[in-house]
PyMOL CGO cylinders between C-alpha atoms (Angstrom):
from pymol import cmd
from pymol.cgo import CYLINDER

trace = [
    CYLINDER, 0.00, 0.00, 0.00, 1.18, 3.53, -0.74, 0.3, 1, 1, 1, 1, 1, 1,
    CYLINDER, 1.18, 3.53, -0.74, 0.15, 6.62, 1.19, 0.3, 1, 1, 1, 1, 1, 1,
    CYLINDER, 0.15, 6.62, 1.19, 1.39, 10.18, 1.57, 0.3, 1, 1, 1, 1, 1, 1,
    CYLINDER, 1.39, 10.18, 1.57, 3.00, 11.64, 4.71, 0.3, 1, 1, 1, 1, 1, 1,
    CYLINDER, 3.00, 11.64, 4.71, -0.18, 13.44, 5.81, 0.3, 1, 1, 1, 1, 1, 1,
    CYLINDER, -0.18, 13.44, 5.81, -2.23, 10.23, 5.68, 0.3, 1, 1, 1, 1, 1, 1,
    CYLINDER, -2.23, 10.23, 5.68, 0.55, 8.34, 7.50, 0.3, 1, 1, 1, 1, 1, 1,
    CYLINDER, 0.55, 8.34, 7.50, 0.67, 10.94, 10.28, 0.3, 1, 1, 1, 1, 1, 1,
    CYLINDER, 0.67, 10.94, 10.28, -3.07, 10.83, 10.88, 0.3, 1, 1, 1, 1, 1, 1,
    CYLINDER, -3.07, 10.83, 10.88, -3.38, 7.02, 10.54, 0.3, 1, 1, 1, 1, 1, 1,
    CYLINDER, -3.38, 7.02, 10.54, -0.13, 5.73, 12.02, 0.3, 1, 1, 1, 1, 1, 1,
    CYLINDER, -0.13, 5.73, 12.02, -1.78, 3.20, 14.38, 0.3, 1, 1, 1, 1, 1, 1,
    CYLINDER, -1.78, 3.20, 14.38, -3.80, 1.74, 11.51, 0.3, 1, 1, 1, 1, 1, 1,
    CYLINDER, -3.80, 1.74, 11.51, -0.71, 1.51, 9.30, 0.3, 1, 1, 1, 1, 1, 1,
    CYLINDER, -0.71, 1.51, 9.30, 1.25, -0.22, 12.08, 0.3, 1, 1, 1, 1, 1, 1,
    CYLINDER, 1.25, -0.22, 12.08, -1.50, -2.85, 12.46, 0.3, 1, 1, 1, 1, 1, 1,
    CYLINDER, -1.50, -2.85, 12.46, -1.45, -3.42, 8.71, 0.3, 1, 1, 1, 1, 1, 1,
    CYLINDER, -1.45, -3.42, 8.71, 2.34, -3.84, 8.76, 0.3, 1, 1, 1, 1, 1, 1,
    CYLINDER, 2.34, -3.84, 8.76, 2.01, -6.29, 11.66, 0.3, 1, 1, 1, 1, 1, 1,
    CYLINDER, 2.01, -6.29, 11.66, -0.37, -8.25, 9.45, 0.3, 1, 1, 1, 1, 1, 1,
    CYLINDER, -0.37, -8.25, 9.45, 2.33, -8.60, 6.82, 0.3, 1, 1, 1, 1, 1, 1,
    CYLINDER, 2.33, -8.60, 6.82, 1.48, -5.72, 4.53, 0.3, 1, 1, 1, 1, 1, 1,
    CYLINDER, 1.48, -5.72, 4.53, 4.27, -3.48, 3.27, 0.3, 1, 1, 1, 1, 1, 1,
    CYLINDER, 4.27, -3.48, 3.27, 3.48, 0.24, 3.55, 0.3, 1, 1, 1, 1, 1, 1,
    CYLINDER, 3.48, 0.24, 3.55, 5.27, 2.79, 1.35, 0.3, 1, 1, 1, 1, 1, 1,
    CYLINDER, 5.27, 2.79, 1.35, 5.08, 6.41, 2.49, 0.3, 1, 1, 1, 1, 1, 1,
    CYLINDER, 5.08, 6.41, 2.49, 5.47, 9.04, -0.21, 0.3, 1, 1, 1, 1, 1, 1,
    CYLINDER, 5.47, 9.04, -0.21, 6.25, 12.75, -0.26, 0.3, 1, 1, 1, 1, 1, 1,
    CYLINDER, 6.25, 12.75, -0.26, 5.15, 14.72, -3.31, 0.3, 1, 1, 1, 1, 1, 1,
    CYLINDER, 5.15, 14.72, -3.31, 4.66, 11.42, -5.17, 0.3, 1, 1, 1, 1, 1, 1,
    CYLINDER, 4.66, 11.42, -5.17, 8.16, 10.10, -4.41, 0.3, 1, 1, 1, 1, 1, 1,
    CYLINDER, 8.16, 10.10, -4.41, 8.64, 6.95, -2.30, 0.3, 1, 1, 1, 1, 1, 1,
    CYLINDER, 8.64, 6.95, -2.30, 10.58, 7.89, 0.83, 0.3, 1, 1, 1, 1, 1, 1,
    CYLINDER, 10.58, 7.89, 0.83, 9.90, 5.31, 3.58, 0.3, 1, 1, 1, 1, 1, 1,
    CYLINDER, 9.90, 5.31, 3.58, 8.99, 1.63, 3.74, 0.3, 1, 1, 1, 1, 1, 1,
    CYLINDER, 8.99, 1.63, 3.74, 7.10, 0.51, 6.85, 0.3, 1, 1, 1, 1, 1, 1,
    CYLINDER, 7.10, 0.51, 6.85, 7.42, -3.21, 7.58, 0.3, 1, 1, 1, 1, 1, 1,
    CYLINDER, 7.42, -3.21, 7.58, 7.05, -5.31, 10.69, 0.3, 1, 1, 1, 1, 1, 1,
    CYLINDER, 7.05, -5.31, 10.69, 10.28, -6.39, 12.41, 0.3, 1, 1, 1, 1, 1, 1,
    CYLINDER, 10.28, -6.39, 12.41, 8.76, -9.39, 14.15, 0.3, 1, 1, 1, 1, 1, 1,
    CYLINDER, 8.76, -9.39, 14.15, 5.66, -11.25, 13.16, 0.3, 1, 1, 1, 1, 1, 1,
    CYLINDER, 5.66, -11.25, 13.16, 3.41, -12.87, 15.71, 0.3, 1, 1, 1, 1, 1, 1,
    CYLINDER, 3.41, -12.87, 15.71, 2.15, -15.49, 13.27, 0.3, 1, 1, 1, 1, 1, 1,
    CYLINDER, 2.15, -15.49, 13.27, 4.24, -17.44, 10.77, 0.3, 1, 1, 1, 1, 1, 1,
    CYLINDER, 4.24, -17.44, 10.77, 4.07, -16.27, 7.18, 0.3, 1, 1, 1, 1, 1, 1,
    CYLINDER, 4.07, -16.27, 7.18, 3.74, -19.04, 4.62, 0.3, 1, 1, 1, 1, 1, 1,
    CYLINDER, 3.74, -19.04, 4.62, 6.46, -19.15, 2.00, 0.3, 1, 1, 1, 1, 1, 1,
    CYLINDER, 6.46, -19.15, 2.00, 9.15, -17.36, 4.01, 0.3, 1, 1, 1, 1, 1, 1,
    CYLINDER, 9.15, -17.36, 4.01, 11.43, -20.42, 3.93, 0.3, 1, 1, 1, 1, 1, 1,
    CYLINDER, 11.43, -20.42, 3.93, 10.87, -21.19, 0.25, 0.3, 1, 1, 1, 1, 1, 1,
    CYLINDER, 10.87, -21.19, 0.25, 14.23, -21.97, -1.33, 0.3, 1, 1, 1, 1, 1, 1,
    CYLINDER, 14.23, -21.97, -1.33, 16.00, -22.03, 2.04, 0.3, 1, 1, 1, 1, 1, 1,
    CYLINDER, 16.00, -22.03, 2.04, 15.08, -25.53, 3.21, 0.3, 1, 1, 1, 1, 1, 1,
    CYLINDER, 15.08, -25.53, 3.21, 16.99, -28.45, 1.74, 0.3, 1, 1, 1, 1, 1, 1,
    CYLINDER, 16.99, -28.45, 1.74, 15.15, -31.68, 0.91, 0.3, 1, 1, 1, 1, 1, 1,
    CYLINDER, 15.15, -31.68, 0.91, 15.57, -34.44, 3.47, 0.3, 1, 1, 1, 1, 1, 1,
    CYLINDER, 15.57, -34.44, 3.47, 17.00, -37.88, 2.75, 0.3, 1, 1, 1, 1, 1, 1,
    CYLINDER, 17.00, -37.88, 2.75, 13.93, -40.09, 2.24, 0.3, 1, 1, 1, 1, 1, 1,
    CYLINDER, 13.93, -40.09, 2.24, 15.64, -42.96, 4.04, 0.3, 1, 1, 1, 1, 1, 1,
    CYLINDER, 15.64, -42.96, 4.04, 15.07, -40.98, 7.26, 0.3, 1, 1, 1, 1, 1, 1,
    CYLINDER, 15.07, -40.98, 7.26, 11.32, -41.42, 6.85, 0.3, 1, 1, 1, 1, 1, 1,
    CYLINDER, 11.32, -41.42, 6.85, 11.43, -45.16, 7.56, 0.3, 1, 1, 1, 1, 1, 1,
    CYLINDER, 11.43, -45.16, 7.56, 11.62, -46.76, 10.99, 0.3, 1, 1, 1, 1, 1, 1,
    CYLINDER, 11.62, -46.76, 10.99, 14.82, -48.51, 12.08, 0.3, 1, 1, 1, 1, 1, 1,
    CYLINDER, 14.82, -48.51, 12.08, 14.92, -52.26, 12.01, 0.3, 1, 1, 1, 1, 1, 1,
    CYLINDER, 14.92, -52.26, 12.01, 15.34, -54.04, 15.35, 0.3, 1, 1, 1, 1, 1, 1,
    CYLINDER, 15.34, -54.04, 15.35, 18.98, -54.73, 14.48, 0.3, 1, 1, 1, 1, 1, 1,
    CYLINDER, 18.98, -54.73, 14.48, 19.63, -51.05, 13.62, 0.3, 1, 1, 1, 1, 1, 1,
    CYLINDER, 19.63, -51.05, 13.62, 17.98, -49.96, 16.89, 0.3, 1, 1, 1, 1, 1, 1,
    CYLINDER, 17.98, -49.96, 16.89, 20.10, -52.43, 18.90, 0.3, 1, 1, 1, 1, 1, 1,
    CYLINDER, 20.10, -52.43, 18.90, 23.27, -51.25, 17.13, 0.3, 1, 1, 1, 1, 1, 1,
    CYLINDER, 23.27, -51.25, 17.13, 22.36, -47.62, 17.77, 0.3, 1, 1, 1, 1, 1, 1,
    CYLINDER, 22.36, -47.62, 17.77, 21.62, -48.18, 21.46, 0.3, 1, 1, 1, 1, 1, 1,
    CYLINDER, 21.62, -48.18, 21.46, 24.82, -50.13, 21.98, 0.3, 1, 1, 1, 1, 1, 1,
    CYLINDER, 24.82, -50.13, 21.98, 26.90, -47.47, 20.22, 0.3, 1, 1, 1, 1, 1, 1,
    CYLINDER, 26.90, -47.47, 20.22, 27.87, -49.70, 17.26, 0.3, 1, 1, 1, 1, 1, 1,
    CYLINDER, 27.87, -49.70, 17.26, 26.69, -47.43, 14.53, 0.3, 1, 1, 1, 1, 1, 1,
]
cmd.load_cgo(trace, "trace")
């Protein structure tokens, strides 16, 4: 959302709530973008924020250990 300085001054609380909700607020002066208002910490997770940052897991980790593997692990022979 874009708004001018006058609107931002009179509606700061509303703009802060919007930024807390994840919206990016651009404040303009005489039509020129001068400030970006964003939230520093979000209370709720935002979907997609880890896209491209999480590596795929090894699918072999999805299967349970066999009894022999569990015994070896517990005895330290792994």
